[in-house]
C-alpha positions in Angstrom: 27.0 8.7 -10.1 25.4 10.9 -12.7 23.5 14.0 -13.3 20.5 14.7 -15.6 22.9 15.8 -18.4 25.3 12.7 -18.3 22.6 10.2 -17.2 23.5 6.4 -17.7 22.2 3.2 -16.3 23.7 -0.3 -15.7 21.7 -3.0 -17.6 24.1 -5.9 -16.9 23.2 -6.2 -13.2 20.1 -6.7 -11.1 18.4 -3.4 -11.7 17.1 -2.6 -8.3 20.1 -3.9 -6.4 22.7 -1.9 -8.4 23.8 1.1 -6.4 24.4 2.9 -9.6 20.9 2.4 -10.9 19.4 3.1 -7.4 21.2 6.6 -7.7 20.1 7.1 -11.3 16.6 6.5 -10.2 16.8 9.2 -7.8 18.3 11.6 -10.3 15.6 10.7 -12.9 12.7 11.0 -10.4 13.9 14.4 -9.0 14.4 15.7 -12.5 11.1 14.4 -13.7 9.1 15.9 -10.8 11.0 19.2 -11.2 9.9 19.3 -14.8 6.3 19.2 -13.8 5.1 17.9 -17.0 2.9 15.3 -15.4 1.5 16.9 -12.5 -1.2 14.3 -12.1 1.1 11.4 -11.2 -1.0 8.7 -9.5 -0.8 9.2 -5.7 -0.9 6.4 -3.2 -1.4 7.8 0.4 1.3 5.5 1.7 4.0 6.6 -0.7 5.4 9.8 -2.0 5.5 11.1 -5.4 9.4 10.3 -5.6 8.8 6.6 -4.7 6.0 6.3 -7.4 8.4 7.8 -10.2 11.3 5.6 -9.2 9.1 2.5 -9.4 7.9 3.6 -12.8 11.6 4.3 -13.7 12.7 0.7 -12.8 9.6 -0.7 -14.7 10.7 1.1 -17.8 14.4 0.2 -17.3 13.3 -3.4 -16.9 11.6 -3.4 -20.3 14.6 -1.8 -21.9 16.9 -4.3 -20.5 14.6 -7.0 -21.6 14.7 -5.8 -25.2 18.4 -5.3 -25.0 18.9 -8.7 -23.7 16.7 -10.3 -26.5 18.8 -8.5 -29.1 22.0 -9.9 -27.5 20.3 -13.4 -28.0 22.8 -15.2 -25.8 20.9 -18.2 -24.5 23.3 -18.5 -21.4 22.7 -14.8 -20.6 19.0 -15.2 -21.2 18.8 -18.2 -18.6 21.0 -16.2 -16.1 18.7 -13.1 -16.6 15.6 -15.3 -16.0 17.1 -16.8 -12.8 18.0 -13.3 -11.7 14.5 -11.9 -12.3 13.0 -15.1 -10.3 15.3 -14.3 -7.5 14.3 -10.7 -7.4 10.6 -11.6 -7.6 11.2 -13.7 -4.6 12.8 -10.9 -2.8 9.8 -8.5 -3.8 7.4 -11.2 -2.5 9.3 -11.5 0.8 9.2 -7.7 1.2 5.4 -7.5 0.4 4.8 -10.2 2.8 6.6 -8.4 5.6 4.8 -5.1 4.7 1.5 -7.0 5.1 2.5 -8.1 8.5 3.5 -4.6 9.5 0.2 -3.2 8.3 -2.2 -5.8 9.8 -0.6 -6.7 13.1 -0.9 -3.7 15.5 2.4 -4.7 17.4 4.3 -4.3 14.0 2.6 -1.1 12.9 5.5 1.2 13.9 8.1 -1.1 12.1 6.6 -0.2 8.6 8.6 2.9 8.1 11.9 1.1 8.7 11.0 -1.7 6.5 10.0 0.6 3.7 13.4 2.3 4.1 15.1 -1.0 3.7 13.0 -1.9 0.6 13.0 -5.0 -1.5 16.7 -4.5 -2.1 17.4 -5.0 1.5 15.7 -8.5 1.6 17.8 -11.7 1.5 18.2 -13.2 -1.9 18.4 -16.9 -2.7 19.7 -19.1 -5.4 19.6 -22.8 -6.4 22.9 -24.6 -5.8 23.8 -28.1 -6.8 24.8 -30.1 -3.9 25.8 -33.7 -4.8 22.8 -35.4 -6.2 20.2 -32.8 -5.4 19.7 -29.0 -5.6 18.9 -26.8 -2.8 17.9 -23.2 -2.2 20.6 -21.3 -0.3 19.7 -17.9 1.4 22.0 -15.1 0.7 21.9 -12.2 3.0 23.2 -8.7 1.7 26.8 -8.3 2.9 26.1 -4.9 4.2 23.1 -5.9 6.4 23.6 -6.2 10.1 22.8 -9.4 12.1 20.5 -7.4 14.2 18.4 -6.3 11.1 18.2 -10.1 9.9 16.8 -10.9 13.4 14.4 -8.2 13.3 13.2 -9.4 9.8 12.8 -13.0 11.2 10.4 -11.6 13.9 8.3 -10.0 11.2 8.4 -13.4 9.4 7.1 -14.9 12.7 4.4 -12.3 12.6 3.4 -13.7 9.1 3.1 -17.2 10.4 0.7 -15.9 13.0 -1.4 -14.2 10.3 -1.4 -17.5 8.3 -2.2 -19.8 11.2 -4.3 -17.8 13.8 -4.5 -19.8 17.0 -1.4 -21.8 15.9 -3.4 -24.1 13.9 -0.8 -25.2 11.3 -1.6 -27.5 8.5 0.3 -30.7 7.8 3.1 -29.9 5.3 2.9 -26.1 5.9 5.6 -23.9 7.2 6.3 -24.3 11.0 
C-alpha cells in the first residue's frame, strides 16, 4: 500500500472497511509510536497502544473526509455518505454488543480475542432496499467471511438475548 514517505488514504470509501485504509492506519500507527513524541498515549488495559493509535487515526480521517465531503457539496454524495456512516455505526454497535457478551458471559470469555481480531469491519452490514411498496433492511455478510464464522457470531448473538432476558422472560414485541 504505502510507506511513511508516500502515505495516502482513500476518502471515497468506507474508511474502516477499505483494505487500503486499514493498511495505511497500520503504517501510520507504527510510525507514530516509533517517533515516541507522545509517550503518554492513553492506555486501556484491554487494548494495545497500536490499536489506540489506529482508532485515533480513523477518527481524524473521518473528520478530514467529512470536511472534504462538505467542500464537494454534492447532495447525492452527502446522502450516500450519511447512509454509509449509519451502516458503519450499526456494524460498530453489533460488534460492541458481541464484545459485551464475551466479557459478561463466562462461557464466551475465551471468544473475546477472536472477536477483537475480527473487529467491527468483520461484522455484517445492512442497507435499506426498496421492495415493491415497502422498504426492508437486508443483511449483507462480508464476502470473505466464512459460514462457520457467521454461525459462531449468531451464537454470540444468542448470548446477547440471554443477557437481555435472563430466565427467558422476553417482553411482547421484543426480539425473540
